PAMARTI-54705 format. One line per 5 residues: number of its first residue (from 1); for each residue x, y, z of N, C-alpha, C, CB. Coordinates in steps of 0.2 Angstrom, whole numbers, plus 2048, in hexadecimal, padded with zeros to 3 digits. Glycine has a CB too. Example, Ala and Ser with C-alpha at 12.3 -4.5 7.8 and 13.67 -1.06 7.14 Angstrom:
2
1> 842 7E4 827 83E 7EA 827 842 7F0 827 839 7EA 82D; 840 7F5 823 844 7FB 824 840 800 827 846 7FD 81D
//
This chain:
238
1> BFA 525 A9E BF4 52A A9C BF3 52E AA2 BEE 526 A9A; BF2 52B AA8 BF1 52F AAE BF6 534 AAF BF0 52A AB4; BFD 532 AAE C02 537 AAF C01 53D AAA C09 533 AAE; BFF 53B AA4 BFE 540 A9F BF9 546 AA1 BFD 53E A98; BF4 543 AA4 BEE 548 AA7 BF1 54C AAC BE8 544 AA9
6> BF5 549 AB1 BF8 54D AB6 BFC 553 AB4 BFB 549 ABB; C00 551 AAE C05 556 AAC C01 55C AA8 C09 552 AA6; BFC 55A AA5 BF7 55F AA2 BF4 564 AA7 BF2 55C A9D; BF2 561 AAC BEF 565 AB1 BF4 569 AB5 BEC 560 AB7; BFA 567 AB6 BFF 56A AB9 C01 570 AB4 C05 566 ABA
11> C02 56F AAE C04 574 AA9 BFF 57A AA9 C05 571 AA2; BF8 578 AA8 BF3 57D AA8 BF3 581 AAE BEC 579 AA7; BF4 57E AB4 BF4 582 ABA BF9 587 ABA BF5 57D AC0; BFF 585 AB8 C05 58A AB8 C04 58F AB3 C0B 586 AB6; C01 58D AAD C00 592 AA8 BFB 597 AAA BFD 58F AA1
16> BF6 595 AAE BF0 599 AB0 BF3 59F AB5 BEB 595 AB4; BF9 59E AB8 BFC 5A2 ABC C01 5A7 AB9 BFF 59F AC2; C03 5A6 AB3 C08 5AA AB0 C07 5AC AA9 C0F 5A6 AB1; C02 5AA AA6 C01 5AD A9F BFA 5B1 A9F C00 5A7 A9A; BFA 5B5 A9A BF4 5B9 A99 BEE 5B4 A99 BF4 5BD A93
21> BE8 5B7 A9C BE2 5B2 A9C BE0 5B0 A95 BDD 5B6 AA0; BE0 5B4 A90 BDD 5B3 A8A BE1 5AD A87 BDD 5B9 A85; BE8 5AD A88 BEC 5A8 A85 BEB 5A1 A89 BF3 5AA A85; BEA 5A2 A8F BE9 59C A93 BE2 598 A91 BE9 59D A9B; BDD 59D A90 BD6 59A A8E BD7 597 A87 BD1 5A0 A8E
26> BDA 59A A83 BDB 597 A7C BDF 590 A7C BDF 59C A78; BE4 590 A80 BE7 589 A81 BE3 584 A84 BEE 58A A85; BE0 586 A8A BDB 582 A8D BD5 57F A89 BD9 585 A94; BD3 584 A85 BCD 582 A81 BCF 57C A7C BCA 588 A7D; BD5 57D A79 BD7 578 A75 BD8 571 A78 BDE 57A A71
31> BDB 571 A7E BDC 56B A82 BD6 568 A84 BE1 56D A88; BD1 56C A87 BCB 569 A89 BC7 566 A83 BC7 56F A8D; BC6 56A A7E BC3 568 A78 BC5 561 A75 BC3 56D A72; BCC 560 A76 BCF 55A A74 BCD 554 A79 BD7 55B A74; BCD 556 A7F BCB 551 A84 BC4 54F A83 BCC 554 A8B
36> BBF 554 A82 BB8 552 A81 BB7 54E A7B BB4 558 A81; BBB 550 A76 BBA 54C A6F BBD 545 A70 BBE 54F A6A; BC2 544 A74 BC5 53D A75 BC1 539 A79 BCC 53E A78; BBF 53C A7F BBC 537 A84 BB4 537 A84 BBE 53A A8B; BB1 53C A81 BAA 53C A82 BA6 53A A7B BA7 543 A83
41> BA2 534 A7C B9E 532 A76 B97 535 A77 B9E 52A A76; B96 53B A74 B90 53F A76 B8A 53D A71 B91 546 A75; B85 53B A74 B7F 539 A71 B79 53E A73 B7D 532 A72; B76 541 A6E B71 547 A6F B6A 545 A6C B73 54D A6C; B65 546 A70 B5E 544 A6D B5A 54A A6F B5C 53E A71
46> B55 54B A6A B50 550 A6B B51 558 A69 B4E 551 A73; B57 559 A65 B58 55F A63 B52 562 A5F B5F 55F A5F; B4E 55E A5C B49 561 A58 B44 565 A5C B45 55B A55; B44 564 A63 B3F 567 A67 B41 56F A68 B40 564 A6E; B47 571 A65 B49 578 A65 B47 57C A5F B50 578 A67
51> B44 578 A5A B43 57B A54 B3E 581 A53 B41 576 A4F; B39 581 A57 B34 586 A56 B33 58A A5C B2D 582 A56; B38 58B A60 B38 590 A66 B3B 597 A63 B3D 58D A6C; B37 59C A64 B38 5A2 A61 B39 5A8 A67 B32 5A5 A5D; B3B 5A5 A6D B3D 5AA A72 B43 5A7 A76 B37 5AC A77
56> B46 5AB A7A B4C 5A9 A7E B4A 5A2 A82 B4E 5AE A83; B4F 59E A83 B4E 598 A86 B52 597 A8C B50 592 A81; B4F 595 A92 B53 593 A98 B53 58C A98 B4F 596 A9E; B59 589 A97 B5A 582 A97 B5C 580 A9F B60 580 A93; B58 57B AA1 B59 578 AA8 B5C 571 AA7 B53 579 AAC
61> B61 56F AAB B64 569 AAB B66 566 AB1 B6A 569 AA6; B67 560 AB2 B6A 55D AB8 B71 55E AB7 B68 555 AB8; B75 55D ABD B7C 55F ABE B80 559 AC1 B7D 565 AC1; B85 556 ABD B88 550 ABF B90 551 AC0 B87 54B ABB; B93 556 ABC B9A 557 ABB B9C 55E AB9 B9C 551 AB6
66> BA2 55F ABA BA5 565 AB7 BA5 565 AAF BAC 567 ABA; BA4 560 AAC BA4 55F AA5 B9E 561 AA2 BA7 558 AA3; B98 562 AA6 B92 563 AA4 B91 569 A9F B8D 564 AA9; B94 56E AA1 B94 575 A9E B98 574 A97 B97 57A AA1; B9D 570 A97 BA1 56F A91 B9D 56B A8C BA8 56C A92
71> B9A 566 A8E B96 562 A8A B90 566 A87 B93 55B A8E; B8C 569 A8B B86 56C A89 B88 572 A85 B82 56F A8F; B8D 576 A86 B8F 57B A82 B91 579 A7B B96 57F A85; B93 573 A7A B95 570 A74 B8E 56E A70 B99 569 A75; B8A 56A A74 B83 568 A71 B7F 56E A6F B80 564 A76
76> B7F 573 A73 B7B 579 A72 B7E 57F A6F B77 57B A79; B83 57E A6B B88 583 A68 B83 588 A64 B8D 580 A64; B7E 585 A60 B7A 589 A5C B75 58D A60 B76 585 A57; B74 58C A66 B70 590 A6A B73 595 A6E B6C 58B A6F; B7A 595 A6E B7E 59B A71 B7C 59C A78 B7D 5A1 A6C
81> B7D 597 A7C B7A 597 A83 B7F 59B A88 B79 590 A85; B7C 59E A8D B80 5A1 A92 B7F 59D A98 B7E 5A9 A94; B84 59A A9C B83 596 AA1 B83 59A AA8 B88 590 AA1; B7F 597 AAD B80 59A AB4 B84 595 AB8 B79 59A AB7; B8A 598 ABB B8F 594 ABE B91 596 AC5 B95 593 AB9
86> B92 592 AC9 B94 594 AD0 B9B 598 AD0 B94 58E AD5; B9C 59D AD4 BA2 5A1 AD4 BA8 59D AD6 BA1 5A7 AD8; BA7 597 ADA BAC 593 ADD BB1 590 AD7 BAA 58E AE1; BAD 58F AD1 BB1 58D ACC BB7 591 AC9 BAD 58B AC6; BB6 598 ACB BBB 59C AC8 BC1 59C ACD BB8 5A3 AC8
91> BC0 599 AD3 BC6 599 AD8 BCB 594 AD6 BC3 598 ADF; BCA 58F AD2 BCE 58A AD0 BD1 58C AC9 BCB 583 AD0; BD8 58C AC8 BDA 58E AC2 BD8 58A ABC BE2 58D AC2; BD7 583 ABD BD5 57F AB7 BCD 580 AB6 BD6 577 AB9; BC9 580 ABB BC2 581 AB9 BC0 588 AB7 BBE 57F ABF
96> BC5 58D AB9 BC4 594 AB7 BC5 594 AAF BC9 598 ABB; BCA 590 AAD BCB 590 AA6 BC4 58E AA2 BD1 58B AA4; BC1 589 AA5 BBB 586 AA2 BB6 58B AA2 BB9 580 AA6; BB5 58F AA7 BB0 595 AA8 BB1 59A AA2 BB1 598 AAE; BB7 59B AA0 BB9 5A0 A9B BB8 59D A94 BC0 5A3 A9C
101> BB7 596 A93 BB6 593 A8D BAF 594 A8B BB8 58C A8D; BAA 595 A8F BA3 595 A8E BA1 59C A91 B9F 58F A90; B9B 59E A8E B98 5A4 A91 B95 5A3 A98 B93 5A8 A8C; B97 5A6 A9D B94 5A5 AA4 B92 5AB AA7 B99 5A1 AA8; B8D 5AA AAC B8C 5AF AB1 B8D 5AC AB8 B84 5B2 AB0
106> B92 5AE ABB B94 5AB AC2 B8F 5AE AC7 B9B 5AD AC4; B8D 5A9 ACC B88 5AA AD1 B8B 5A7 AD7 B81 5A8 ACF; B89 5AB ADD B8B 5A8 AE3 B86 5A3 AE6 B8C 5AE AE9; B88 59D AE7 B83 598 AE9 B80 599 AF0 B85 591 AE8; B7A 597 AF1 B77 597 AF8 B77 59E AFB B7B 593 AFD
111> B76 5A3 AF6 B75 5AA AF9 B71 5AE AF4 B7D 5AE AF9; B6F 5B4 AF6 B6A 5B8 AF2 B6F 5BD AEE B66 5BD AF7; B72 5BA AE9 B77 5BE AE4 B73 5C2 AE0 B7B 5B9 AE1; B70 5C8 AE2 B6C 5CC ADE B6F 5CE AD7 B6A 5D2 AE2; B76 5D0 AD8 B79 5D2 AD2 B79 5CD ACC B81 5D4 AD4
116> B7B 5C7 ACE B7B 5C1 ACA B74 5C0 AC7 B7E 5BB ACD; B6F 5C0 ACB B68 5BF AC9 B66 5C4 AC4 B63 5BF ACF; B68 5CA AC5 B66 5D0 AC0 B6A 5CF ABA B69 5D7 AC3; B70 5CC ABA B73 5CB AB3 B70 5C5 AB0 B7B 5C9 AB5; B6E 5C0 AB3 B6B 5BA AB0 B64 5BC AAD B6A 5B5 AB6
121> B60 5C0 AB1 B5A 5C2 AAE B5A 5C7 AA8 B55 5C5 AB4; B5F 5CB AA8 B60 5D0 AA3 B63 5CC A9D B65 5D5 AA5; B67 5C7 A9E B6A 5C3 A98 B64 5C0 A94 B6F 5BE A9B; B5F 5BD A98 B5A 5BA A94 B55 5BF A91 B56 5B5 A99; B54 5C4 A95 B4F 5CA A92 B52 5CD A8C B4E 5CF A97
126> B59 5CD A8B B5C 5CF A85 B5C 5CB A7F B63 5D1 A87; B59 5C5 A80 B58 5C0 A7B B5D 5BA A7B B58 5C4 A75; B61 5BA A80 B66 5B4 A80 B63 5AE A84 B6C 5B7 A84; B66 5A8 A82 B64 5A2 A85 B68 5A1 A8B B65 59C A80; B65 59D A90 B69 59C A96 B68 595 A98 B65 5A1 A9C
131> B6E 593 A9B B6D 58C A9E B6F 58C AA6 B72 587 A9A; B6B 589 AA9 B6C 589 AB1 B6B 582 AB3 B67 58E AB4; B6F 580 AB8 B6E 57A ABC B6B 57B AC2 B75 576 ABD; B64 57A AC2 B60 57C AC8 B62 578 ACF B59 57A AC7; B66 573 ACF B68 570 AD5 B6E 574 AD8 B6B 569 AD3
136> B71 578 AD4 B76 57D AD7 B7D 57A AD8 B73 57F ADD; B7D 574 AD8 B84 571 AD9 B84 56A AD5 B86 570 AE0; B8A 567 AD4 B8A 560 AD2 B88 55B AD7 B91 55E ACF; B84 556 AD4 B82 551 AD9 B87 54C ADA B7C 54D AD5; B88 54B AE1 B8E 546 AE3 B8B 53F AE3 B90 548 AEA
141> B85 53E AE2 B82 537 AE2 B80 534 ADB B7C 537 AE7; B81 538 AD6 B80 535 ACF B79 536 ACD B83 52F ACF; B75 539 AD1 B6E 53A ACF B6B 541 AD1 B69 534 AD2; B65 543 AD0 B63 549 AD1 B62 54B AD8 B5C 54A ACD; B64 551 ADA B63 553 AE1 B5E 559 AE1 B6A 555 AE4
146> B5D 55B AE7 B57 560 AE8 B5A 566 AE5 B56 561 AF0; B55 56A AE1 B57 570 ADE B56 576 AE2 B52 570 AD7; B59 57B AE0 B58 582 AE3 B52 585 ADF B5F 586 AE2; B50 58A AE2 B49 58D ADF B4B 594 ADB B44 58E AE4; B51 596 ADA B52 59C AD6 B50 59C ACF B5A 59D AD6
151> B50 596 ACC B4D 595 AC5 B46 598 AC4 B4E 58E AC3; B42 597 ACA B3B 599 AC9 B3B 5A1 AC8 B37 597 AD0; B3F 5A5 ACC B3F 5AC ACB B41 5AE AC4 B43 5AF AD0; B46 5AB AC2 B49 5AC ABB B44 5AB AB6 B4F 5A8 ABA; B41 5A5 AB6 B3B 5A3 AB1 B35 5A8 AB1 B39 59C AB2
156> B33 5AA AB8 B2E 5AE AB8 B2F 5B5 AB5 B2C 5AF AC0; B35 5B8 AB7 B36 5BF AB4 B38 5BF AAD B3C 5C2 AB9; B3B 5BA AAA B3D 5BA AA3 B37 5B8 A9E B43 5B6 AA2; B33 5B3 AA1 B2E 5B0 A9D B31 5AC A97 B29 5B5 A9A; B37 5AA A97 B3A 5A6 A92 B38 59F A91 B42 5A6 A93
161> B39 59C A8C B37 595 A8B B3C 591 A90 B38 593 A84; B39 58C A93 B3D 588 A97 B3E 581 A93 B3A 587 A9E; B44 57F A92 B46 578 A8F B4A 574 A94 B49 579 A88; B47 56E A96 B4B 56A A9A B50 566 A96 B46 565 A9E; B56 564 A99 B5B 560 A96 B5C 55A A9B B61 564 A95
166> B5D 554 A99 B5F 54F A9D B66 54D A9B B5A 549 A9C; B6B 54D AA0 B72 54B A9E B74 545 AA3 B76 551 AA0; B77 540 A9F B7A 53B AA3 B81 539 AA0 B75 535 AA4; B85 536 AA4 B8C 533 AA2 B91 538 AA3 B8B 532 A9A; B90 53E AA5 B96 543 AA6 B99 541 AAD B93 54A AA6
171> B95 53E AB1 B98 53C AB8 B9D 537 AB7 B93 53A ABD; B9D 534 AB1 BA2 52F AAF BA8 532 AAB B9F 529 AAC; BA6 537 AA7 BAB 53B AA3 BB0 53F AA7 BA7 53F A9E; BAD 542 AAC BB2 546 AB0 BAF 546 AB7 BB2 54E AAE; BB1 540 ABA BAE 53F AC1 BB0 544 AC6 BB1 538 AC4
176> BAC 545 ACB BAE 54A AD0 BB3 548 AD5 BA7 54C AD4; BB8 54D AD6 BBD 54C ADB BBC 551 AE0 BC4 54C AD8; BB9 54F AE6 BB7 553 AEB BBD 557 AEF BB3 550 AF1; BC3 553 AEE BC9 556 AF1 BCC 55C AED BCE 550 AF1; BCC 55C AE7 BCE 562 AE3 BCC 561 ADC BD6 562 AE3
181> BC8 566 AD9 BC5 566 AD3 BCA 565 ACD BC0 56C AD2; BD0 568 ACE BD5 568 AC9 BD8 561 AC8 BDB 56D ACB; BD6 55C ACD BD9 555 ACC BD4 551 AC8 BDA 552 AD3; BCE 554 AC6 BC9 550 AC2 BCC 54E ABB BC3 554 AC2; BCB 548 AB9 BCE 546 AB3 BC9 543 AAE BD3 540 AB5
186> BC9 544 AA8 BC5 541 AA3 BC6 53A AA2 BC6 545 A9C; BC0 536 AA2 BC0 52F AA0 BBB 52E A9A BBD 52B AA7; BBC 528 A97 BB8 526 A91 BB1 525 A94 BBB 520 A8E; BAC 528 A91 BA5 527 A93 BA0 529 A8D BA4 52C A99; B9B 526 A8D B95 527 A89 B91 52D A8D B90 521 A87
191> B90 532 A89 B8C 538 A8C B86 539 A88 B90 53E A8C; B80 539 A8C B79 53A A89 B76 541 A8B B75 534 A8B; B74 544 A86 B70 54B A87 B6A 54A A83 B74 551 A84; B64 54B A87 B5E 54A A84 B5A 551 A85 B59 545 A88; B58 554 A80 B54 55A A80 B4D 559 A80 B56 55F A7A
196> B4A 55C A85 B43 55C A86 B3F 561 A82 B41 55C A8D; B38 560 A82 B34 565 A7F B33 56B A84 B2D 562 A7D; B32 571 A81 B31 577 A85 B2B 576 A8A B30 57D A81; B2C 579 A90 B27 579 A95 B26 580 A98 B29 574 A9B; B20 581 A9B B1F 587 A9E B1F 587 AA6 B18 58A A9C
201> B21 58C AA9 B20 58D AB1 B19 58C AB3 B23 593 AB3; B17 587 AB7 B11 586 ABA B0E 58D ABD B10 581 ABF; B07 58E ABC B04 594 ABF B02 593 AC6 AFE 596 ABA; B02 598 ACA B01 597 AD1 AF9 597 AD2 B04 59D AD5; AF7 592 AD6 AEF 592 AD7 AED 597 ADC AEE 58B AD9
206> AE7 59A ADC AE5 59F AE0 AE6 59D AE8 ADE 5A1 ADF; AE4 597 AE9 AE4 595 AF0 AEB 593 AF3 ADF 58F AF1; AF0 593 AEE AF7 590 AEF AFB 595 AF3 AFA 58D AE9; AFF 593 AF8 B03 598 AFB B0A 598 AF7 B04 597 B02; B0E 59D AF8 B14 59D AF5 B19 597 AF5 B18 5A3 AF7
211> B1A 595 AFB B1E 58F AFD B1C 589 AF9 B1E 58E B04; B15 587 AF9 B12 582 AF6 B13 582 AEF B0B 580 AF8; B12 588 AEC B12 589 AE5 B1A 588 AE2 B10 590 AE3; B1E 58B AE6 B25 58A AE4 B28 583 AE4 B2A 58F AE8; B25 57F AE9 B27 578 AE9 B24 574 AE4 B25 575 AF0
216> B1E 576 AE2 B1B 572 ADC B1E 574 AD6 B13 574 ADC; B20 57B AD5 B23 57D ACF B2A 57A ACE B23 585 ACF; B2E 57A AD3 B35 578 AD2 B35 570 AD1 B39 579 AD8; B30 56D AD4 B2F 565 AD3 B2D 564 ACC B2A 562 AD8; B29 568 AC9 B27 567 AC2 B2C 568 ABD B21 56C AC0
221> B30 56D ABF B36 56F ABA B3B 569 ABB B3A 575 ABC; B3D 567 AC1 B42 562 AC2 B40 55B ABF B44 561 AC9; B39 55A AC0 B37 553 ABD B37 553 AB5 B30 552 AC0; B36 559 AB2 B37 559 AAB B3E 558 AA9 B35 560 AA9; B43 559 AAD B4A 556 AAC B4A 54F AAD B4F 55A AB0
226> B47 54D AB3 B48 546 AB5 B45 541 AB0 B44 545 ABC; B3F 543 AAC B3C 53F AA7 B41 53E AA1 B36 542 AA5; B46 542 AA0 B4A 541 A9B B50 53C A9D B4D 548 A99; B51 53A AA3 B56 536 AA5 B54 52F AA7 B59 53A AAC; B59 52A AA7 B58 524 AA9 B56 524 AB0 B5E 51F AA8
231> B52 51F AB3 B4F 520 ABA B55 520 ABF B4B 519 ABB; B5B 51D ABE B60 51E AC3 B63 525 AC4 B65 519 AC2; B61 529 ABF B64 530 AC0 B5F 535 AC3 B66 532 AB9; B59 533 AC4 B54 537 AC6 B54 539 ACD B4D 534 AC5; B57 535 AD2 B58 537 AD9 B52 53A ADC B5D 53C AD9
236> B52 540 ADE B4D 544 AE2 B46 544 ADE B4F 54B AE4; B47 543 AD7 B41 545 AD3 B3E 53F ACF B43 54A ACE; B3F 539 AD3 B3C 533 AD0 B35 533 ACF B3E 52D AD4
//
């Protein structure tokens, strides 16, 4: 079985370099969908919380694995979500295929990527749903890590509904390989997705300075995710 996964990875890497992108994505999509169907036992709770939302949604979720986007795209297929993803994923032939399987807006991490932010905000203002991982990268410790604050500006400028998602089990489905992402392999795993109720960005108090407000606001958003997770996954936001 391990040998078979290595062969598939090798084949997809070679195809990515010599075939038209559309064909590679089509082949890759079939293979990945088969892998997700075979290895992931997906259990979803709370979808009823989306029924009465009549404006664009910004989904916020914890981040554990490169399979997170694949799982959430499947779970939220009726919501037609655009994902915010780090540009480094496009540098690897395998993860690049994954990026082309779902709608994404690439962003440069740890930088003021004004072009990407403009695209993200315009996407939501045009009535589209968005999903962002506020932590900005996959957790290497299996629990929530400190979030970036870019989500606050997006939420403020779009005034979209904010829906927290709690995700666990994907760190077992497609464990992180820090050496090379293309070596990551699917494993059998139970994957849980819990959809929370819509929340609003906290309002700034008159006496509150910007730094304190942003810290309070990001903690509020991230704790709304943490509350949907088993305690061992809450990390920084217990």
